[in-house]
C-alpha positions as CSV (number, residue, x, y, z in Angstrom):
1,X,-24.6,0.2,24.4
2,X,-24.0,0.7,20.6
3,X,-23.9,-2.3,18.3
4,X,-20.6,-3.8,17.2
5,X,-19.6,-2.9,13.7
6,X,-17.2,-4.6,11.2
7,X,-16.5,-4.4,7.5
8,X,-14.0,-3.9,4.8
9,X,-12.7,-0.5,3.7
10,X,-11.1,-0.3,0.3
11,X,-8.5,2.5,0.2
12,X,-8.3,3.9,-3.4
13,X,-6.8,6.9,-5.1
14,X,-4.2,7.9,-7.7
15,X,-0.6,7.1,-7.1
16,X,1.3,9.0,-4.5
17,X,-1.6,10.4,-2.5
18,X,-0.3,8.7,0.7
19,X,-2.8,5.7,0.8
20,X,-0.3,3.3,2.3
21,X,1.0,5.8,4.8
22,X,-2.6,6.5,5.8
23,X,-3.4,2.8,6.4
24,X,-0.2,2.4,8.4
25,X,-1.1,5.4,10.5
26,X,-4.7,4.3,11.1
27,X,-3.7,0.8,12.3
28,X,-0.5,1.9,14.1
29,X,1.7,-0.6,12.3
30,X,3.8,-0.5,9.1
31,X,2.2,-3.1,6.9
32,X,2.2,-1.3,3.5
33,X,5.6,-0.3,2.2
34,X,6.1,3.3,1.5
35,X,8.4,5.4,-0.8
36,X,8.2,8.6,-2.8
37,X,7.9,6.6,-6.0
38,X,4.4,6.2,-7.5
39,X,3.0,2.6,-7.6
40,X,5.1,1.3,-4.8
41,X,2.2,-0.8,-3.7
42,X,1.6,-3.7,-6.1
43,X,-0.6,-6.1,-4.0
44,X,-3.8,-5.8,-2.1
45,X,-2.6,-5.5,1.5
46,X,-5.1,-6.0,4.4
47,X,-4.6,-4.1,7.7
48,X,-6.8,-4.9,10.6
49,X,-7.6,-2.5,13.5
50,X,-9.7,-3.7,16.3
51,X,-11.5,-1.8,19.0
52,X,-14.1,-3.0,21.5
53,X,-17.0,-1.7,19.4
54,X,-15.6,-2.0,15.9
55,X,-13.2,-4.0,13.7
56,X,-11.9,-2.0,10.7
57,X,-10.5,-4.2,7.8
58,X,-8.6,-1.9,5.6
59,X,-7.5,-3.0,2.1
60,X,-4.7,-0.9,0.6
61,X,-4.8,-1.0,-3.2
62,X,-2.2,0.0,-5.8
63,X,-2.4,3.5,-7.1
64,X,-4.0,3.5,-10.6
65,X,-1.2,3.7,-13.2
66,X,-1.6,6.7,-15.5
67,X,-0.5,4.8,-18.6
68,X,-0.5,1.0,-18.5
69,X,2.5,0.1,-20.6
70,X,3.0,-3.5,-19.7
71,X,1.1,-6.6,-18.5
72,X,2.2,-5.7,-15.0
73,X,0.8,-2.2,-15.3
74,X,-2.5,-3.6,-16.6
75,X,-2.7,-6.0,-13.6
76,X,-2.1,-3.1,-11.2
77,X,-4.8,-1.1,-12.9
78,X,-7.3,-3.9,-12.3
79,X,-6.3,-4.1,-8.7
80,X,-6.6,-0.4,-8.3
81,X,-10.4,-0.6,-8.4
82,X,-10.8,-4.1,-7.0
83,X,-10.6,-3.0,-3.4
84,X,-13.4,-0.4,-3.8
85,X,-15.6,-2.7,-5.9
86,X,-15.7,-5.5,-3.3
87,X,-15.5,-3.5,0.0
88,X,-18.3,-2.4,2.2
89,X,-17.0,1.2,2.2
90,X,-14.7,3.0,-0.3
91,X,-12.1,5.4,1.2
92,X,-11.1,7.8,-1.5
93,X,-7.7,9.4,-0.7
94,X,-6.9,12.7,-2.5
95,X,-4.0,15.1,-1.9
96,X,-5.0,18.5,-0.4
97,X,-5.5,21.2,-3.1
98,X,-4.7,18.7,-5.9
99,X,-7.4,17.0,-7.9
100,X,-6.7,16.1,-11.5
101,X,-7.7,13.7,-14.3
102,X,-6.2,10.7,-12.6
103,X,-8.1,11.4,-9.3
104,X,-11.3,11.8,-11.3
105,X,-10.7,8.5,-13.2
106,X,-10.3,6.6,-9.9
107,X,-13.4,8.2,-8.4
108,X,-15.4,7.3,-11.4
109,X,-14.5,3.6,-11.0
110,X,-16.0,3.5,-7.5
111,X,-19.4,1.8,-8.0
112,X,-22.5,4.0,-7.8
113,X,-24.3,3.4,-4.6
114,X,-21.1,2.3,-2.7
115,X,-20.7,4.1,0.6
116,X,-17.8,6.5,-0.1
117,X,-15.8,8.7,2.2
118,X,-13.0,11.1,1.2
119,X,-9.8,11.6,3.1
120,X,-8.0,14.8,2.0
121,X,-4.4,13.9,2.9
122,X,-1.2,15.9,3.5
123,X,-2.9,18.9,5.1
124,X,0.3,19.3,7.2
125,X,2.0,20.6,4.0
126,X,-0.3,23.6,3.6
127,X,1.1,26.9,4.6
128,X,-2.4,28.1,5.6
129,X,-5.8,26.5,5.7
130,X,-7.8,29.2,4.0
131,X,-7.5,27.5,0.6
132,X,-8.7,24.2,2.0
133,X,-12.4,25.3,2.4
134,X,-13.1,26.0,-1.3
135,X,-11.2,22.8,-2.2
136,X,-13.5,20.8,0.1
137,X,-16.5,22.5,-1.4
138,X,-15.4,21.6,-5.0
139,X,-14.8,18.1,-3.9
140,X,-18.2,17.7,-2.3
141,X,-19.8,18.5,-5.7
142,X,-18.1,15.6,-7.5
143,X,-20.0,12.9,-5.6
144,X,-22.3,12.5,-2.6
145,X,-19.7,11.5,-0.1
146,X,-20.8,10.1,3.2
147,X,-18.1,12.3,4.8
148,X,-15.1,14.4,3.8
149,X,-12.3,14.5,6.4
150,X,-9.0,16.5,6.0
151,X,-6.2,14.5,7.5
152,X,-2.5,14.1,7.8
153,X,-1.1,10.6,7.8
154,X,2.3,12.0,8.7
155,X,1.3,13.9,11.9
156,X,-1.9,12.0,12.7
157,X,-4.1,15.0,12.6
158,X,-7.8,14.2,12.4
159,X,-7.2,10.4,12.2
160,X,-9.5,9.8,15.2
161,X,-12.3,11.7,13.4
162,X,-11.8,9.7,10.3
163,X,-12.0,6.4,12.3
164,X,-15.3,7.7,13.8
165,X,-17.0,8.4,10.5
166,X,-15.7,5.2,9.1
167,X,-17.2,3.3,12.0
168,X,-20.6,4.9,11.3
169,X,-20.4,3.8,7.7
170,X,-19.6,0.2,8.4
171,X,-22.4,-2.4,8.8
172,X,-23.4,-3.9,12.2
173,X,-21.6,-7.2,12.3
174,X,-19.3,-9.3,14.5
175,X,-15.5,-9.2,14.1
176,X,-14.1,-11.2,11.2
177,X,-10.6,-11.7,12.8
178,X,-9.2,-12.3,16.2
179,X,-8.6,-9.0,18.1
180,X,-4.8,-9.4,18.0
181,X,-4.5,-10.1,14.2
182,X,-3.1,-7.2,12.2
183,X,-3.2,-8.7,8.6
184,X,-4.1,-11.7,6.6
185,X,-0.7,-11.8,4.9
186,X,2.2,-14.0,6.2
187,X,5.8,-13.2,7.0
188,X,7.1,-14.5,3.7
189,X,5.0,-11.8,1.9
190,X,6.3,-9.0,4.1
191,X,9.9,-10.1,3.7
192,X,9.6,-9.6,0.0
193,X,7.8,-6.3,0.4
194,X,10.3,-4.8,2.8
195,X,13.2,-5.7,0.4
196,X,11.3,-4.2,-2.5
197,X,10.7,-1.0,-0.5
198,X,14.4,-0.6,-0.3
199,X,14.7,-1.0,-4.0
200,X,12.2,1.8,-4.6
201,X,13.9,4.1,-2.1
202,X,17.4,3.5,-3.3
203,X,17.2,3.2,-7.1
204,X,16.5,5.8,-9.8
205,X,13.2,6.8,-11.3
206,X,12.7,3.9,-13.8
207,X,14.6,0.9,-12.6
208,X,12.4,0.0,-9.5
209,X,9.5,-0.7,-11.9
210,X,11.6,-3.3,-13.7
211,X,12.5,-5.1,-10.4
212,X,10.7,-7.6,-8.4
213,X,11.6,-9.6,-5.3
214,X,11.1,-13.4,-5.0
215,X,11.5,-15.2,-1.7
216,X,13.3,-18.5,-2.6
217,X,13.2,-20.0,0.9
218,X,11.9,-18.9,4.4
219,X,12.9,-21.2,7.3
220,X,12.6,-20.8,11.0
221,X,15.6,-22.2,12.9
222,X,14.8,-21.8,16.5
223,X,14.6,-18.0,17.1
224,X,16.3,-17.3,13.8
225,X,14.5,-16.7,10.5
226,X,16.7,-17.7,7.6
227,X,15.5,-16.0,4.3
228,X,16.9,-16.4,0.8
229,X,15.7,-13.9,-1.7
230,X,16.2,-13.0,-5.4
231,X,15.8,-9.6,-7.0
232,X,14.6,-10.0,-10.6
233,X,15.7,-7.5,-13.3
234,X,14.9,-7.5,-17.0
235,X,18.3,-6.8,-18.6
236,X,21.9,-7.7,-17.9
237,X,22.8,-4.0,-17.8
238,X,20.5,-3.5,-14.9
239,X,22.2,-6.2,-12.7
240,X,25.3,-4.2,-11.9
241,X,23.2,-1.1,-11.1
242,X,21.3,-3.0,-8.4
243,X,24.5,-4.6,-7.0
244,X,26.5,-1.4,-7.0
245,X,30.3,-0.9,-6.8
246,X,31.8,-3.8,-4.9
247,X,28.3,-4.9,-4.0
248,X,27.8,-2.0,-1.6
249,X,24.4,-0.9,-2.9
250,X,22.9,-4.4,-2.6
251,X,24.4,-4.9,0.8
252,X,23.0,-1.5,2.0
253,X,19.5,-2.4,0.8
254,X,19.6,-5.9,2.2
255,X,20.8,-4.6,5.6
256,X,18.0,-2.1,5.8
257,X,15.4,-4.7,4.8
258,X,16.8,-7.1,7.4
259,X,16.5,-4.6,10.2
260,X,12.9,-3.8,9.2
261,X,12.1,-7.6,9.2
262,X,13.6,-8.0,12.7
263,X,11.4,-5.2,14.0
264,X,8.3,-6.5,12.3
265,X,8.9,-10.2,13.1
266,X,10.3,-9.6,16.6
267,X,13.4,-11.8,16.2
268,X,16.7,-12.3,14.4
269,X,16.8,-12.6,10.7
270,X,19.5,-13.9,8.3
271,X,18.9,-12.5,4.8
272,X,20.7,-13.6,1.7
273,X,20.0,-11.7,-1.5
274,X,21.0,-12.4,-5.1
275,X,20.2,-10.6,-8.4
276,X,19.0,-12.5,-11.5
277,X,17.9,-11.6,-15.0
278,X,14.5,-12.6,-16.2
279,X,14.1,-10.9,-19.6
280,X,10.9,-8.8,-20.0
281,X,9.3,-10.3,-16.9
282,X,6.8,-7.4,-16.7
283,X,5.2,-8.8,-19.9
284,X,5.6,-12.5,-19.1
285,X,2.2,-13.8,-18.0
286,X,3.7,-17.0,-16.6
287,X,6.1,-15.1,-14.4
288,X,3.4,-12.6,-13.4
289,X,1.0,-15.4,-12.3
290,X,3.8,-17.0,-10.3
291,X,4.4,-13.7,-8.6
292,X,0.7,-13.3,-7.7
293,X,-0.3,-10.8,-10.4
294,X,-2.3,-13.2,-12.5
């Protein structure tokens, strides 16, 4: 019988390569929020997948910002490499047929000597697979990867193969967490993340990066979770944009987040949401520390 393996896997890559979708697909649960906007992920999110012979502890990191323009962006840039620096294995996610300066910058920040695997994501979007072979060959010359696996987080193609090569790269060790534990984050954290996901999906290109969600209170009243949340914006002119005409946009986002919370928490949720102005919060170190970006 083979020895039990367990270790941390830092998922890194430039923004929008599908890192969060890949982690969600690998563990079979939506833990990292997903949108088409770059830098949707702001925190290190741990996802735990347990089998009889292995426990995978994935750490989903923010995509590395191309141009850090604020204190928030600089904090995200630090976190973008923190996962790979401290993990047992680095999982570098790159989009099929796309490798540019941002991808190279992320790869260069993975410490030399760290076990590193590459997941070439979004192969389901390719019209044919003939171009994939020379792309994989070029990728293999950039670093001595332990393995390169073409995958699709959307369809699940080759995910079992990726799990197998990850297992072989992890150290022999007992499990770090109970077999039924999926994450080290609490429900309060996921409540904020699920509402922020709706902001990223609903709003325009720039405004979501100027928004943040704060959970003001989280109480369990029998089978009901009563949650009060605030959406922070930087300027008064942004507040009506988030709220929308007659409050319809905010209501739509809150309703969607509440339904996701009920699915994740397995029970009824009351969600109250307000919008408040905190001027230049993305450059306010005091606020950033309070939000966990310090």
